[in-house]
DRENKOL-306310 format. One record per residue (C-alpha): residue number from 1; residue in three letters; x, y, z. Coordinates in pm, 1 decimal, decimal comma. Example, Ala and Ser with C-alpha at 12.3 -4.5 7.8 and 13.67 -1.06 7.14 Angstrom:
<atoms>
<1 ala <1230,0 -450,0 780,0>>
<2 ser <1367,0 -106,0 714,0>>
</atoms>
This chain:
<atoms>
<1 unk <31302,3 29717,8 13800,9>>
<2 unk <31099,1 29979,1 13621,2>>
<3 unk <30774,5 29824,9 13744,6>>
<4 unk <30905,7 29857,4 14102,7>>
<5 unk <30983,0 30229,0 14052,9>>
<6 unk <30645,6 30289,7 13902,4>>
<7 unk <30467,5 30110,5 14187,2>>
<8 unk <30668,7 30311,1 14439,6>>
<9 unk <30570,2 30644,4 14267,6>>
<10 unk <30207,3 30553,3 14261,7>>
<11 unk <30213,4 30461,7 14629,1>>
<12 unk <30388,7 30787,3 14702,2>>
<13 unk <30111,3 30987,5 14541,5>>
<14 unk <29817,5 30848,6 14744,6>>
<15 unk <29686,5 31090,2 14996,8>>
<16 unk <29658,1 31003,2 15356,5>>
<17 unk <29333,7 30815,8 15428,4>>
<18 unk <29055,8 31028,4 15570,2>>
<19 unk <28806,7 30896,6 15831,5>>
<20 unk <28490,8 30771,1 15665,5>>
<21 unk <28216,3 31022,2 15647,1>>
<22 unk <27904,3 30932,7 15842,6>>
<23 unk <27580,2 30882,2 15649,1>>
<24 unk <27296,1 31113,6 15750,4>>
<25 unk <26998,9 30924,0 15858,3>>
<26 unk <26695,1 30968,4 15629,0>>
<27 unk <26404,1 31126,8 15802,4>>
<28 unk <26137,3 30879,1 15891,8>>
<29 unk <25826,4 30886,4 15674,5>>
<30 unk <25494,4 30975,8 15844,0>>
<31 unk <25261,4 30684,4 15861,6>>
<32 unk <24997,4 30689,9 15573,9>>
<33 unk <24643,1 30772,1 15669,7>>
<34 unk <24437,6 30462,6 15712,2>>
<35 unk <24238,3 30371,5 15524,8>>
<36 unk <24482,8 30500,2 15263,0>>
<37 unk <24362,3 30803,4 15065,4>>
<38 unk <24372,9 30827,5 14685,8>>
<39 unk <24716,2 30921,4 14536,5>>
<40 unk <24686,3 31023,0 14175,9>>
<41 unk <24992,2 31066,2 13944,6>>
<42 unk <24812,4 31199,5 13637,4>>
<43 unk <24454,5 31333,7 13559,0>>
<44 unk <24316,5 31327,9 13208,0>>
<45 unk <24004,1 31501,4 13088,1>>
<46 unk <23721,9 31378,0 12871,0>>
<47 unk <23529,1 31652,2 12687,1>>
<48 unk <23205,9 31614,8 12500,1>>
<49 unk <23212,6 31844,2 12201,4>>
<50 unk <22960,4 31978,6 11944,6>>
<51 unk <23187,3 31935,8 11641,5>>
<52 unk <23452,2 31686,0 11680,5>>
<53 unk <23652,2 31782,9 11360,2>>
<54 unk <23654,3 32151,3 11472,1>>
<55 unk <23760,0 32055,7 11820,1>>
<56 unk <24043,2 31823,0 11692,1>>
<57 unk <24166,9 32105,2 11467,0>>
<58 unk <24155,1 32358,9 11761,9>>
<59 unk <24339,0 32145,5 12007,3>>
<60 unk <24596,0 32052,1 11732,0>>
<61 unk <24641,6 32374,1 11538,7>>
<62 unk <24573,7 32638,6 11798,8>>
<63 unk <24663,6 32485,4 12139,7>>
<64 unk <24943,6 32274,6 11986,6>>
<65 unk <24848,3 31917,1 12098,6>>
<66 unk <24928,8 31600,5 11909,6>>
<67 unk <24654,0 31373,0 11778,4>>
<68 unk <24749,8 31041,7 11936,9>>
<69 unk <24453,5 30845,3 11820,6>>
<70 unk <24110,3 30894,5 11655,1>>
<71 unk <23815,3 30644,9 11659,0>>
<72 unk <23539,8 30631,2 11400,2>>
<73 unk <23190,6 30489,0 11375,6>>
<74 unk <23032,4 30425,3 11026,9>>
<75 unk <23309,4 30620,0 10871,9>>
<76 unk <23275,1 30929,8 11079,0>>
<77 unk <23526,7 31051,2 11346,6>>
<78 unk <23359,5 31016,7 11692,8>>
<79 unk <23654,6 31087,4 11918,2>>
<80 unk <24020,6 31161,2 11952,1>>
<81 unk <24294,1 31135,2 12209,4>>
<82 unk <24493,5 31455,6 12218,5>>
<83 unk <24849,5 31467,7 12393,9>>
<84 unk <25065,1 31747,8 12520,4>>
<85 unk <25352,1 31626,0 12742,6>>
<86 unk <25205,7 31403,3 13009,2>>
<87 unk <24853,7 31547,3 12965,6>>
<88 unk <24578,7 31365,1 12775,7>>
<89 unk <24257,9 31518,6 12668,1>>
<90 unk <23987,4 31294,0 12524,1>>
<91 unk <23743,0 31449,7 12285,0>>
<92 unk <23409,5 31280,8 12209,9>>
<93 unk <23137,2 31386,0 11967,0>>
<94 unk <22816,9 31466,5 12136,7>>
<95 unk <22547,7 31209,7 12053,6>>
<96 unk <22271,4 31475,0 12124,4>>
<97 unk <22073,6 31240,8 12342,1>>
<98 unk <22058,3 31525,0 12605,8>>
<99 unk <21945,1 31772,8 12343,4>>
<100 unk <22121,2 31984,0 12083,1>>
<101 unk <22105,8 32296,8 12292,4>>
<102 unk <22302,6 32152,6 12580,5>>
<103 unk <22588,0 32389,8 12689,5>>
<104 unk <22930,2 32250,7 12722,4>>
<105 unk <23226,9 32393,3 12897,8>>
<106 unk <23023,5 32621,6 13126,2>>
<107 unk <23175,6 32627,2 13469,6>>
<108 unk <23476,2 32414,4 13374,3>>
<109 unk <23835,8 32532,8 13379,0>>
<110 unk <24158,1 32332,6 13338,4>>
<111 unk <24479,0 32453,2 13496,4>>
<112 unk <24787,4 32337,2 13299,9>>
<113 unk <25140,2 32390,1 13407,1>>
<114 unk <25443,6 32424,0 13175,0>>
<115 unk <25800,8 32542,0 13209,2>>
<116 unk <25774,2 32715,9 12871,3>>
<117 unk <25766,9 33097,7 12830,6>>
<118 unk <25404,6 33206,4 12890,0>>
<119 unk <25431,3 33522,6 12694,7>>
<120 unk <25566,6 33337,3 12385,2>>
<121 unk <25296,8 33068,9 12410,1>>
<122 unk <25011,7 33327,2 12438,5>>
<123 unk <25142,6 33515,0 12135,0>>
<124 unk <25173,3 33191,3 11930,9>>
<125 unk <24831,4 33070,2 12023,6>>
<126 unk <24678,2 33406,7 11955,7>>
<127 unk <24845,6 33415,3 11611,6>>
<128 unk <24684,7 33075,3 11544,4>>
<129 unk <24338,2 33194,4 11638,9>>
<130 unk <24306,7 33147,4 12023,9>>
<131 unk <24061,0 33360,8 12207,1>>
<132 unk <24235,9 33465,5 12527,8>>
<133 unk <24020,3 33495,2 12840,9>>
<134 unk <24304,4 33699,3 12990,3>>
<135 unk <24650,9 33818,5 12875,0>>
<136 unk <24961,7 33687,7 13032,5>>
<137 unk <24979,6 33820,2 13391,8>>
<138 unk <25189,9 33745,2 13704,2>>
<139 unk <24949,2 33642,0 13983,5>>
<140 unk <24986,5 33715,0 14350,3>>
<141 unk <25008,7 33336,1 14428,3>>
<142 unk <25333,8 33309,4 14233,8>>
<143 unk <25249,5 33194,5 13884,5>>
<144 unk <25240,8 33372,5 13539,1>>
<145 unk <24944,7 33269,7 13335,3>>
<146 unk <24707,8 33332,9 13055,2>>
<147 unk <24367,2 33185,9 12969,0>>
<148 unk <24221,6 33051,0 12645,0>>
<149 unk <23870,3 32923,6 12565,8>>
<150 unk <23803,6 32635,8 12324,0>>
<151 unk <23518,1 32622,4 12068,6>>
<152 unk <23277,3 32462,7 12316,8>>
<153 unk <23348,3 32711,4 12604,1>>
<154 unk <23590,2 32503,9 12805,6>>
<155 unk <23839,7 32738,6 12965,9>>
<156 unk <24207,8 32648,9 12998,9>>
<157 unk <24457,4 32844,7 13208,9>>
<158 unk <24821,3 32778,2 13117,2>>
<159 unk <25070,0 32876,1 13382,2>>
<160 unk <25429,7 32858,7 13487,7>>
<161 unk <25586,9 32940,1 13824,0>>
<162 unk <25678,5 33310,6 13826,0>>
</atoms>
């Protein structure tokens, strides 16, 4: 008897049935260009450096990357894989086959996007020895950024949407 009363109560509480909502049709995708163009998900950089130990230290201690891997030859470090979020930077010791006076980093700038506080990052990096190419600034194109330069002259702009 109690079960019937409980069933009757639960039936009474149910709201009236509403008509089913219509599903919105997904917009049709545009046809891909043929032949299909390149679609990258991630870009990584490989940099030739003058002093691998100094570069590893700078990317780790100043910029804040993590050393994922190093490789050696005859007991000397020849390269490293540096990680920060989804970004990978490969550092390789110059073999000097193109001359010891070869300039590196000239004309190269990397743009890196983060959701972190740009002003705090710039202050932290400066306190760890970073040379800023420009102080944090809000740009007219909608980002707040600052720039640093590594030991070999590679320029890095770190930005966040303003």
